[in-house]
C-alpha positions in Angstrom: 59.0 -32.9 -47.1 60.8 -33.6 -43.9 61.3 -30.7 -41.7 58.6 -28.6 -43.3 57.3 -25.8 -41.1 54.2 -25.0 -43.1 52.4 -25.7 -46.4 51.9 -23.0 -49.0 49.3 -23.5 -51.7 48.8 -21.3 -54.8 45.3 -21.3 -56.3 44.3 -20.0 -59.7 40.9 -21.4 -60.3 37.4 -20.1 -61.2 35.9 -23.3 -59.8 34.5 -26.5 -61.1 33.0 -29.5 -59.5 31.8 -29.0 -55.9 32.5 -32.6 -55.1 36.1 -32.5 -56.4 36.7 -29.2 -54.5 35.4 -30.7 -51.3 37.5 -33.8 -51.7 40.7 -31.7 -52.2 39.7 -29.5 -49.3 39.2 -32.5 -47.0 42.5 -34.0 -48.0 44.4 -30.7 -47.3 42.8 -30.4 -43.9 43.4 -34.0 -43.0 47.1 -33.8 -43.9 47.5 -30.5 -42.1 46.0 -32.0 -38.9 48.0 -35.3 -39.3 51.3 -33.5 -39.8 50.5 -30.6 -37.5 51.3 -28.0 -40.2 49.8 -24.6 -40.8 48.4 -24.1 -44.3 48.8 -20.8 -46.2 46.8 -20.2 -49.3 47.6 -17.7 -52.0 45.1 -16.7 -54.6 46.6 -15.7 -57.8 44.4 -14.3 -60.6 41.2 -16.1 -59.4 40.0 -18.1 -56.3 36.3 -18.2 -57.1 33.5 -20.7 -56.5 35.2 -24.1 -56.2 38.6 -22.2 -56.2 37.5 -20.3 -53.1 36.3 -23.6 -51.5 39.9 -24.8 -52.0 41.2 -21.6 -50.5 39.3 -22.0 -47.2 41.3 -25.1 -46.6 44.0 -22.7 -45.6 44.5 -21.4 -42.1 45.3 -18.1 -43.7 44.4 -16.8 -47.1 46.2 -14.1 -49.1 45.5 -12.6 -52.5 46.7 -9.8 -54.7 44.6 -6.6 -54.5 43.5 -7.3 -58.0 42.8 -11.0 -57.6 39.2 -12.2 -58.1 37.8 -13.8 -54.9 34.5 -15.3 -53.8 31.6 -16.4 -56.0 30.1 -18.5 -53.2 27.3 -20.0 -55.2 26.2 -22.9 -57.5 25.5 -22.8 -61.2 24.1 -25.3 -63.7 24.1 -24.3 -67.4 22.6 -25.9 -70.4 21.2 -24.9 -73.8 17.7 -25.0 -75.3 18.3 -26.5 -78.8 14.9 -28.1 -79.3 13.7 -25.4 -81.7 16.9 -25.5 -83.7 16.8 -29.2 -84.4 13.2 -28.9 -85.4 14.0 -26.0 -87.7 16.9 -27.9 -89.5 14.9 -31.1 -89.7 16.9 -33.3 -87.3 15.0 -36.1 -85.7 16.6 -37.1 -82.4 16.0 -40.5 -80.9 16.6 -41.1 -77.2 15.8 -44.3 -75.4 15.8 -44.4 -71.6 14.9 -46.4 -68.6 13.6 -44.1 -65.9 11.2 -41.3 -66.5 13.7 -38.6 -65.4 16.7 -39.6 -67.4 16.3 -36.7 -69.8 16.3 -34.0 -67.1 17.6 -30.8 -68.7 18.2 -32.4 -72.0 19.1 -29.5 -74.3 17.2 -31.0 -77.2 13.9 -31.2 -75.4 11.6 -28.4 -74.3 12.3 -27.3 -70.7 10.1 -28.9 -68.0 9.4 -26.9 -64.9 9.6 -30.1 -62.8 13.2 -30.6 -64.0 14.1 -27.0 -63.2 12.7 -27.3 -59.7 14.6 -30.6 -59.1 17.9 -29.0 -60.2 17.2 -25.9 -58.1 16.6 -28.1 -55.0 20.0 -29.8 -55.6 21.6 -26.5 -56.0 20.1 -25.2 -52.7 21.5 -28.3 -50.9 25.0 -27.8 -52.4 24.9 -24.1 -51.8 23.9 -24.6 -48.1 26.8 -27.0 -47.6 29.2 -24.4 -49.2 27.9 -21.6 -47.0 28.2 -23.8 -43.9 31.8 -24.6 -44.7 32.8 -21.0 -45.4 31.1 -19.9 -42.1 32.9 -22.7 -40.2 36.3 -21.9 -41.6 36.1 -18.1 -41.7 34.0 -17.7 -38.5 33.9 -14.2 -37.0 36.0 -12.7 -39.8 33.0 -12.7 -42.1 30.2 -11.9 -39.7 30.1 -8.2 -40.4 29.6 -8.9 -44.1 26.5 -11.1 -43.5 24.7 -13.1 -46.0 25.7 -10.8 -48.9 28.8 -13.0 -49.2 26.7 -15.9 -50.4 25.0 -14.5 -53.5 27.5 -15.8 -56.0 29.1 -12.4 -56.3 32.9 -12.1 -56.5 35.2 -9.3 -55.5 38.7 -7.9 -55.9 41.3 -9.1 -53.4 41.1 -5.6 -51.7 37.4 -5.9 -51.2 37.7 -9.6 -50.2 40.0 -8.5 -47.4 37.4 -5.9 -46.1 34.7 -8.7 -46.2 36.8 -11.1 -44.3 37.1 -13.6 -47.1 40.9 -13.4 -47.0 43.4 -12.5 -44.3 45.8 -10.2 -46.1 47.2 -8.9 -49.4 50.4 -10.5 -50.6 52.0 -13.2 -52.5 53.6 -16.5 -51.6 57.4 -15.8 -51.7 57.3 -12.5 -49.9 54.8 -13.7 -47.2 56.6 -17.0 -46.6 60.0 -15.3 -46.3 58.4 -12.8 -43.9 57.1 -15.7 -41.7 59.9 -18.3 -42.1 63.0 -16.5 -43.3 64.9 -16.5 -46.6 65.3 -20.2 -46.7 
């Protein structure tokens, strides 16, 4: 938009792919720097996990007192169905090249080596997430310490106390307050 004075982004996301969140984050920051525009982010119902990663692309973050904010962590979920398929008499046939292609296959018994490999990847992704939050939020989150990075999530009111957001409010009111009725 020609003549734009700022960018306002509404987020309502419980998260998703860390990679996709980072790519969107980087694009927002690159455009903000290229265009010299300030970015305001407004969390609606939820800005958690990958949704919070998107939020930190903002220069300022706002949420409702009842919004859910945070969840700075990494999760991998699967099922253990190997007993079930044996019980109902299903024979599964899987053919692979590469001894680790069936890592976390829900139809095979869990292997501790697989779990440790996944946890190592999670630690790497989590460390990158933490570093990005610390870089973007800086001194605002120092008082809260590492408790912010446990995967826990909070109300918008508590997120403000912890420094995860800059204020309570919603897009229309805040943008009018900052830039006028138009």
